[in-house]
N, C-alpha and C positions, 0 to 999 in steps of 0.2 A: 443534510441528505438531499434536500430538494435542489439546491444549487448544482450539485455534481451529478446526480443520478436521475432526476426527473426529465421527462421529454414533454414539452408543451406542444400545442397544435402547430405553432409557427415552426418550431424545430422539427417536428414530425414531417411537415411538408418539405422542408429543405433537405432532410437526411434520408427520408424513407423509413425511419424507425417508427414503431407504433407509439402512441401517446402513453405516458406512464407517470404516475404521481408516487414518488418515493415516500415511504413511511419513515417516521423517526425511529430512533433506537440506536443500537450499537452498530457502528460502521464496519469495523473489522476486528479480527482477533489476531494477535501477533505472538509468535514464539521466536525467541532469539537466544543466541549464545555469544559470549564475549570471552576472549582469552588474552592473557598477557604473557610476554616472554622478556625477561631482563637480558638485555644485550651487554650492558655494562652497569657500573654503579648508578649512573644518572640517566642512562638511555633505556627506554622500554619500547617494545614492539607490541601493538595492540591490534588484534584482529576480531572481526565480528561477522556473523552470518545470521540471517533472519528469514522467516517465512510469514507472510501476512495473507490472510484469507478474508475476503469480503463476506459479510453476514447480513442477515435480515433483509431490509428493504434495498440495500445496495446490491446484493447478489442477484436480485430479481429484475433489475433494470435492463432494458433492451440495449443500453449502451454497453453493459458488461456482457450480457448473453450473446449479442450479435457482433459486437465490435471489439470486445476486450477479453479479459481473463479474470477469473475470480481470485486467482493466486498470484502472488508477487514474491520473488526471492530477492534478497539484497545481501550484499557482502561488502566488506570494507577493511582497510588496513591503514594504520597510522603509526607514526613514530612520535614518541613522547620524550620530553626531557624533564627530569626532576630537578628542582632548585634546592 
């Protein structure tokens, strides 16, 4: 948590963000869904969508509060081949 969400004095001077020491704990909570669709006997289409939400010390960081977002949405699709 410290590496990604803390702001030390040097970084505070360069960015204008207040100093912050991130506490340990759970970084984020994720909810996701995956679905598959058989296109043919050996080909499959796989889709996924997910929502990630920063928690505990990460959500309180000025990096997140002033410059970022606590939520992230992801989506993807891939084509698979069965042997």
